[in-house]
C-alpha positions, 0 to 999 in steps of 0.5 A: 876877482875878475879885475886887474889889480894893477889898474886904478878904479873910481866907485860911487856907492850908497848904503842903507841907514848905517853908522860906519866907524873908523878902524881904531874907534870904540864902537860903543863910544860912537853910537847911540846903541838904543837908537841904532837897535830900535831903528835897525841901523847897521853898525860897521867897522871899516878898514880905514881910520878917521871918525864915525859917519852916518850913511843913508840913501841921501848920502853918496859915497866915493872911492878911489883905488890907485897904485902908489909909487915908492916915496909918493905922498898920499895927500888927501887933496890929490883925490879930493880936488876932483870932487871939489872941481865937480861940485864947483862946476855945479855952482857949489863953492866947496873947498878942502879944509884941514886934512880931509874935510870938504866944506861949503859955507862953513858946513862940512859936506864930506869927510875922507879917509885913506888906507894903504895896502902894499902899493895900493891906496884907497881914499874914500869919502862921504858926500852929504847930498840930502842926508837926514841930519836929524837921524844922523844926530840921534844915531851918533848922540852918545853920552860921552861922560860914561865911557873912558876909552883909548880909542880915537874919538870923532870930532863932531862938526856942523854939517850941511847937505850939498843939495841946499847949495845947488843953483839948480835943484836935482835928485841924488840920482841925477847928482850921481850921474853927473859925478860919474860922467865928470870923474870917468873922463866923460864915460871914456873909462872902462866900466867893470861889472862883477861876475856872480862868483865875485859877488858871492865871494864878497858876500862871504867875506862880509858874513865871515868878517865884516858883519860879525860882532867880533869885528865891529865890537870886539875890535874896539880898544879897551875902555872903562864904563861908569854910570849910576842912577837912583830908583825907588829901591835906592841908587845903584852905580856900576864900573866896568872894564871892557877889553875886546868887547868882553867884561874883565872887571865889574864893581857895583856901588850905591845905597841900595839895601843889600843883605850880603856883599855884591862881589859875587853878583859882579862876578856873574858878569865876568867874561861875558860880552858887553851885550844887553841881551847876553847879560839879561840872559845871564842874570834872569834866573838868578835871585838878585834880591840879597845883593841889590834889595829892591833894585830890579833886573831891568833897572840894573840893565838900564844902568849897565847900558 
């Protein structure tokens, strides 16, 4: 790309409604899959650690990219403090709490994460300015008792919007403009404009890696899934072991009126992606009645997902 990799950079950016999960998290453990699919909310795995966050256009994100010297500490406060100062200048009494959260009156308004590559440090974070908190809650509302995973789980915090703490109301565009000025040395920093070839290269990288199922779901740590439900045809339960997004083991149980053993039906799912439409397609042409009695395909899918 047409930038100097030896320089330091500061970026402000926004996303359409999306859930951004940490590199070491289980995607399915962090999202309400039915909600994100129904509302066309994108799910993206980032390259840095930390927990899952929800973005919409009421949220502003920041990124610092800087050169690190040998032995230099990568303390979150180094790059969080300029944000804290900018908020205080706007009358918002923000403070860094714990390792990587910004708090205002006991409410979390920002979470930070870092990634170190060679001698370059990236620190990025959210700034909840006027986020739709109800949409966030629904998108991240996961039934945790169904999934047992070795992935790093998010710690749900009570969150708030910066806008409610401002002494003088403003739009997010105005807020962005003020931050840009304060954190670019009053616009004395040089602005970098990407060329069309750079943007095309980024879009190709997104298409071939970051937007793929393999990156978002396949990179999840191995996990177990267990659920059961009673229907008119009886109770059916399922246990799944999933690795790299692929079903490695499946067991059905319950008091449904099976005519024959269900092990062969469980084998139908071995080696498939843990994806509702793929499993539906694999089972739709099969006669499931001998295995599960009056339990329907849609009822099986309801338990499986």
